[in-house]
C-alpha positions in Angstrom: 69.0 113.5 -165.4 66.4 115.7 -163.6 63.1 117.0 -164.7 64.5 120.5 -164.8 66.9 119.4 -167.5 64.4 117.8 -169.8 61.2 119.8 -169.4 59.0 116.7 -169.5 55.8 117.1 -167.5 52.8 115.0 -166.5 49.7 115.0 -164.4 49.0 112.3 -161.8 45.8 110.6 -160.5 46.5 109.0 -157.2 44.3 106.9 -154.9 44.2 106.2 -151.2 44.8 103.0 -149.3 46.5 104.0 -146.0 50.1 102.7 -145.8 49.7 101.2 -149.3 49.6 104.8 -150.6 53.3 105.1 -150.0 53.7 103.4 -153.4 53.0 106.8 -154.9 56.3 108.1 -153.4 58.2 105.3 -155.3 56.4 106.3 -158.5 57.5 109.9 -158.0 61.1 108.8 -157.6 60.9 106.9 -160.9 59.2 109.8 -162.7 62.0 112.1 -161.4 64.7 109.8 -162.6 63.1 109.7 -166.0 63.0 113.5 -166.2 59.3 114.2 -165.4 58.0 117.0 -163.2 54.4 116.8 -161.9 52.1 119.7 -162.9 48.8 118.6 -161.4 47.5 115.9 -159.1 44.1 114.5 -158.3 44.3 112.4 -155.2 42.6 111.0 -152.1 43.9 110.1 -148.7 47.6 109.1 -148.9 47.5 110.2 -152.6 46.4 113.6 -151.5 49.3 113.9 -149.0 51.9 112.9 -151.5 50.3 114.8 -154.3 50.1 118.0 -152.3 53.9 117.8 -151.6 54.7 117.1 -155.2 52.7 120.1 -156.7 53.9 122.4 -153.9 57.5 121.9 -155.1 58.9 119.7 -152.4 61.9 117.9 -154.1 61.2 114.2 -154.6 64.2 113.1 -152.5 62.8 115.3 -149.6 59.4 113.7 -150.0 60.9 110.3 -149.6 63.1 111.4 -146.7 60.1 113.0 -144.9 58.1 109.7 -145.0 61.1 107.6 -144.1 61.6 109.7 -140.9 57.9 109.8 -140.0 56.7 107.8 -137.0 53.7 106.3 -138.8 52.1 105.0 -135.6 52.3 108.4 -133.8 51.0 110.1 -137.0 48.1 107.7 -137.3 47.2 107.7 -133.6 47.5 111.4 -133.0 43.7 112.1 -132.9 43.0 109.0 -130.9 45.6 110.0 -128.2 44.1 113.5 -128.2 40.6 112.1 -127.6 41.8 109.9 -124.8 43.8 112.7 -123.2 40.6 114.6 -122.8 39.4 112.0 -120.3 40.8 113.1 -117.0 40.9 109.6 -115.6 43.3 108.3 -118.2 45.1 111.5 -119.3 48.2 110.8 -117.2 48.5 107.2 -118.5 48.1 108.4 -122.1 50.6 111.2 -121.8 53.2 108.8 -120.3 52.7 106.3 -123.2 52.8 108.9 -125.9 55.8 111.2 -125.3 56.4 111.5 -129.0 53.4 112.8 -131.0 53.1 113.9 -134.6 50.1 116.2 -135.2 49.1 115.5 -138.8 47.7 119.0 -139.7 50.9 120.7 -138.4 53.2 118.1 -140.1 51.6 118.6 -143.5 51.2 122.4 -143.0 54.8 122.9 -142.1 56.1 121.0 -145.1 53.9 122.9 -147.5 54.7 126.3 -145.8 58.4 125.7 -146.4 57.5 125.9 -150.1 55.4 129.0 -149.7 52.1 127.1 -149.9 49.3 127.8 -147.4 46.1 128.4 -149.3 44.9 127.1 -152.7 45.7 130.6 -154.1 49.3 129.4 -153.9 48.5 126.4 -156.1 46.8 128.2 -159.0 47.8 127.2 -162.5 50.1 129.9 -164.0 47.7 130.4 -167.0 44.5 130.5 -164.9 42.5 133.7 -165.0 39.2 135.0 -163.8 37.4 133.3 -166.7 38.9 129.8 -166.1 36.9 126.9 -164.9 37.6 126.0 -161.3 38.5 122.5 -162.6 41.3 124.1 -164.7 42.5 126.6 -162.2 44.4 124.6 -159.6 47.3 122.2 -159.5 45.7 120.0 -156.8 42.3 118.5 -156.3 41.6 116.2 -153.3 38.6 113.9 -152.8 36.7 113.8 -149.5 33.4 112.3 -148.5 30.8 114.6 -146.9 28.9 112.2 -144.5 26.2 114.8 -143.7 25.2 115.5 -147.3 26.2 112.1 -148.5 28.3 113.2 -151.4 31.8 113.1 -152.8 33.5 116.4 -152.4 36.4 117.6 -154.6 38.4 120.4 -153.1 39.0 123.2 -154.0 36.4 122.7 -156.8 33.5 122.3 -154.5 34.2 125.0 -151.9 31.6 127.4 -153.5 28.9 124.9 -152.6 29.6 125.6 -149.0 29.8 129.4 -149.4 33.7 129.4 -149.3 36.2 131.1 -151.6 38.6 128.4 -152.9 41.6 130.7 -153.0 41.3 131.4 -149.2 41.1 127.8 -148.0 44.0 125.9 -146.4 45.6 123.3 -148.5 46.8 121.3 -145.5 43.3 121.3 -144.0 41.8 120.0 -147.2 44.5 117.2 -147.3 43.8 116.4 -143.7 40.1 116.0 -144.5 40.9 113.7 -147.4 42.9 111.4 -145.2 40.5 111.4 -142.1 39.9 107.7 -141.7 36.8 107.3 -139.5 37.6 106.1 -135.9 41.2 107.1 -136.5 41.2 110.8 -137.3 38.5 113.3 -136.3 36.2 114.4 -139.1 36.8 117.8 -140.6 33.8 120.3 -140.6 33.2 122.4 -143.7 31.1 125.5 -144.2 30.2 128.5 -142.1 27.3 128.4 -139.6 24.3 130.3 -140.8 25.9 130.9 -144.3 25.0 128.2 -146.8 25.6 124.5 -146.8 27.5 122.8 -144.0 29.0 119.4 -143.9 31.5 117.0 -142.3 34.3 115.5 -144.3 36.1 112.2 -143.9 38.6 110.1 -145.9 38.0 110.3 -149.7 39.6 106.9 -150.0 36.4 105.4 -148.8 34.8 106.1 -152.2 35.6 104.9 -155.7 38.7 106.6 -157.0 39.0 109.4 -159.4 38.9 108.2 -163.1 42.2 108.7 -164.8 40.4 111.2 -167.1 39.6 113.6 -164.3 42.3 116.1 -165.3 41.8 115.9 -169.0 41.1 119.1 -171.0 37.5 119.8 -171.8 38.1 122.5 -174.5 38.8 120.0 -177.3 42.4 121.1 -177.6 45.3 118.7 -177.5 46.7 117.9 -174.0 50.0 119.7 -173.2 51.4 116.7 -171.4 50.2 113.2 -170.4 48.2 112.1 -167.4 49.2 108.9 -165.6 46.9 107.1 -163.2 48.3 104.9 -160.4 46.1 102.1 -159.3 46.9 100.2 -156.1 45.8 96.5 -156.3 43.8 95.5 -153.3 44.2 92.5 -151.1 43.1 89.1 -152.1 39.9 88.0 -150.3 40.5 85.6 -147.4 37.4 83.3 -147.3 38.4 82.0 -143.8 38.6 85.5 -142.2 35.0 85.6 -140.9 34.6 88.3 -138.2 33.3 87.3 -134.8 31.7 90.1 -132.8 30.8 93.7 -133.5 34.2 95.2 -133.1 35.8 92.6 -135.5 33.1 93.3 -138.0 33.5 97.0 -137.8 37.3 96.7 -138.3 36.7 94.5 -141.3 34.2 96.9 -142.8 36.7 99.8 -142.5 39.5 97.7 -144.0 37.2 96.7 -146.9 36.4 100.3 -147.6 40.0 101.4 -147.5 41.4 98.6 -149.5 38.7 98.5 -152.2 38.6 102.2 -153.0 40.9 101.9 -156.0 39.1 99.2 -157.8 37.7 101.6 -160.4 38.9 100.0 -163.7 39.9 102.1 -166.7 36.8 102.5 -168.8 38.5 102.1 -172.2 41.7 100.9 -173.8 43.2 104.3 -174.0 42.8 104.9 -170.2 44.2 101.4 -169.7 47.4 102.5 -171.5 48.0 105.3 -169.1 47.3 103.4 -165.9 50.0 102.0 -163.8 49.1 99.0 -161.5 51.0 98.6 -158.3 50.7 95.2 -156.6 50.5 96.0 -152.9 47.9 93.3 -152.3 50.0 91.8 -149.4 49.9 95.0 -147.4 47.1 96.1 -145.1 46.0 99.7 -145.3 46.3 100.3 -141.6 49.7 98.7 -141.1 52.2 101.1 -139.6 55.5 99.3 -139.8 58.3 101.4 -141.3 60.0 98.4 -142.9 56.8 97.5 -144.7 56.5 101.2 -145.8 60.0 100.9 -147.5 58.8 97.8 -149.4 55.7 99.6 -150.6 57.7 102.6 -151.8 59.9 100.2 -153.8 56.9 98.5 -155.3 55.7 101.9 -156.6 59.1 102.6 -158.0 59.4 99.3 -159.8 55.9 99.6 -161.3 56.4 103.1 -162.6 59.9 102.4 -163.9 58.6 99.4 -165.9 55.7 101.5 -167.2 57.9 104.4 -168.4 60.3 102.0 -170.1 57.5 101.1 -172.4 55.6 104.4 -172.5 55.3 105.8 -176.1 53.7 109.2 -175.8 53.6 109.8 -179.5 51.8 106.5 -180.1 49.3 107.3 -177.4 48.6 110.7 -178.8 48.2 109.3 -182.3 45.8 106.5 -181.2 43.9 108.2 -178.4 44.0 111.9 -179.0 43.5 112.1 -182.8 40.4 114.1 -184.0 
């Protein structure tokens, strides 16, 4: 049974975590099989990529297929190869070694464009009007980190801070900013020179994740559908893995940031009841093996399927949404 046949809807809160974020695809597959369609997504990094596809209308089987066909290594190394190619002395070597390249912005943009989505105006909520809060107006919000102004940025909600009109901004570019892991992808500038605040955005998965309540209504009215949060469990600490040298230390710092970004615990029992934990603790965020990716997708599917088997929306509303 498909979502179209049942009319069940939900919002999702998705975290980052590099390759570990593929668990979100498995969760989407389970939701689709249980008859849910996704209305809104708050996400960072990999969660922003998967979430953007979901709210843009990409069919779930197509999302899964796109990632199964993706060359993760080429996708992840695209900006690195580009920077190396700019150096004349090694350009020829790099070009010979990287005949197949996947440019992330084009890859994301093309997929969204197939669904008629280019700017955030294409992702407006159907009932949003001129008087609606920005936070209630869009189907997608992605988290980035502005390293110039040292703040978490939520796009499209925070575009006005930079003198930008949310409806006119590229969804693909916002998603790219949210997944721009330092030293892997180039940072994404934001703002207009000489016109208000300017900044530089990097991976939103380097900060604590969105709380599961981020998409909750603020007008005191009952929610129209549930919000589910997906939390990716981080790797177990390895006390023997002491870095030796500056490069090893830098790599460990980056891994620690990526793999601890979803540690934000639900703040109360009701949020706990709508949070799905996916055990991907044996996967490194920066692994690029396709076989490993398949395992992570399956982990997400199993966790969401088990959650939905026990989910009682009526009991949740009674216990957690009563006046």
